[in-house]
C-alpha positions as a printed Julia matrix, in Angstrom:
167×3 Matrix{Float64}:
 129.62  124.64  27.48
 130.06  128.43  27.61
 128.9   130.49  30.53
 125.59  132.35  29.76
 125.21  135.68  31.65
 124.0   139.19  31.22
 126.21  141.18  29.02
 128.83  143.71  30.37
 129.76  146.88  28.56
 133.0   145.15  27.48
 130.99  142.46  25.65
 128.97  144.78  23.44
 131.47  145.86  20.75
 132.01  142.27  19.61
 128.33  141.39  19.16
 127.79  142.92  15.58
 130.49  140.61  14.2
 128.59  137.64  15.66
 125.39  138.86  14.06
 127.06  139.28  10.69
 128.75  135.83  10.8
 125.47  134.21  11.77
 123.61  135.93   8.89
 125.91  134.24   6.46
 124.27  130.87   7.32
 121.05  131.97   5.68
 120.45  131.25   1.96
 120.33  134.46  -0.02
 116.76  133.5   -1.11
 115.8   133.96   2.59
 118.17  136.78   3.64
 119.12  138.98   0.71
 122.75  140.09   0.54
 121.84  143.67   1.29
 120.34  142.65   4.61
 123.23  140.45   5.68
 125.38  143.41   6.75
 122.62  145.11   8.62
 123.05  144.56  12.35
 121.53  145.79  15.51
 122.84  149.26  16.08
 125.53  149.52  18.77
 123.56  152.12  20.63
 120.6   149.66  20.89
 122.9   146.94  22.21
 124.45  149.29  24.74
 121.01  150.41  25.97
 119.88  146.79  26.23
 122.99  145.98  28.22
 122.29  148.75  30.69
 118.58  147.67  30.93
 119.7   144.0   31.63
 117.98  142.58  28.54
 121.1   141.38  26.66
 122.65  138.07  27.41
 125.91  136.57  26.18
 127.4   133.15  25.82
 131.08  133.35  26.76
 133.41  130.86  25.12
 136.28  129.23  26.96
 138.68  131.91  25.61
 136.59  134.56  27.34
 135.08  136.09  24.26
 131.4   136.17  23.38
 130.29  133.22  21.23
 126.63  134.28  20.91
 124.1   136.68  22.27
 120.36  137.17  22.8
 118.55  140.52  22.94
 115.08  140.96  24.32
 112.65  143.88  24.57
 109.84  144.21  27.03
 106.37  145.61  26.39
 104.12  145.46  29.45
 103.92  141.93  30.78
 105.3   140.42  27.57
 108.82  140.27  26.02
 110.13  139.74  22.53
 113.27  137.88  21.58
 114.46  140.51  19.1
 117.76  138.83  18.17
 119.55  135.6   18.97
 122.82  134.7   17.23
 125.57  132.16  17.73
 128.86  132.56  15.87
 129.1   129.7   13.32
 132.45  128.72  14.86
 130.59  127.82  18.01
 127.45  126.32  16.42
 125.73  123.06  17.21
 126.97  122.96  20.77
 123.72  123.89  22.57
 124.65  127.55  22.92
 121.48  128.9   21.21
 119.35  126.64  23.3
 121.16  127.79  26.48
 120.76  131.42  25.53
 117.04  131.11  24.94
 116.54  129.34  28.2
 118.53  131.98  30.07
 116.45  134.78  28.51
 113.22  132.97  29.41
 114.41  132.26  32.96
 115.44  135.9   33.42
 112.2   137.22  32.1
 110.17  134.74  34.16
 111.97  135.94  37.27
 110.95  139.49  36.37
 107.3   138.35  36.46
 106.67  138.52  32.61
 103.98  136.35  31.17
 105.35  135.41  27.67
 108.29  135.62  25.26
 107.46  136.2   21.58
 109.54  136.17  18.42
 109.38  136.27  14.69
 111.34  133.72  12.69
 111.52  131.75   9.45
 109.07  128.99   9.25
 110.95  126.63   7.0
 114.57  126.71   8.3
 115.52  123.96  10.81
 117.48  126.25  13.03
 114.53  128.69  13.15
 110.82  127.65  13.83
 111.57  123.95  14.54
 114.38  124.95  16.86
 112.12  127.34  18.82
 109.33  124.76  18.83
 111.66  122.23  20.5
 112.07  124.81  23.28
 108.31  125.09  23.86
 107.36  127.98  21.61
 104.17  127.64  19.63
 103.25  129.21  16.33
 100.7   131.96  16.54
  97.76  132.15  14.22
  96.99  135.49  12.64
  94.05  135.93  15.2
  96.45  135.56  18.08
  98.98  138.2   16.84
  99.37  141.41  18.93
  99.59  144.76  17.12
 103.35  144.75  17.84
 103.8   141.34  16.25
 101.65  142.32  13.31
 103.86  145.36  12.8
 107.06  143.31  13.1
 105.97  140.83  10.48
 104.83  143.71   8.15
 108.2   145.4    8.56
 110.01  142.07   7.74
 107.81  141.55   4.74
 108.54  145.09   3.46
 112.29  144.2    3.69
 111.7   141.2    1.35
 111.72  138.46   4.03
 109.32  135.61   3.28
 107.97  132.62   5.17
 108.02  134.54   8.47
 105.93  133.55  11.39
 105.36  134.6   15.07
 105.83  132.27  18.02
 105.11  132.48  21.67
 106.46  130.85  24.82
 104.43  131.1   27.98
 106.63  131.97  30.96
């Protein structure tokens, strides 16, 4: 099992390649080809690293195998991105990353962790549900989650839902 830790500046440059490789797992009907190459801007990853809200899974060879990026708004956080390189898939890395993020945010005194995800893909909503996230009804959505789902719909993403984990 890889080591999960907060990212260092040296980890950041390799993360976009992990994000692109993970995007290739999605059917084109869910993630259009034009969106597959869009990654989190390097500047955003660097800022998240400095702010201690970027975690990495380090493979035995010392390179990042996956990462998780969170943002914080008041007493709540959002899991903005979580990717595992397909070469390291199905080894519990994603589960370990999400748990590390939740533990770190819990220690900071935050109340909940939110995310948006595909409802129908097994490595999306069902995966997060197995970690204790629950699907949010429309009435439970914060303005930030409503805006995130609207942005995703405008990009052509369908079957997206919001989920919440109490910390």
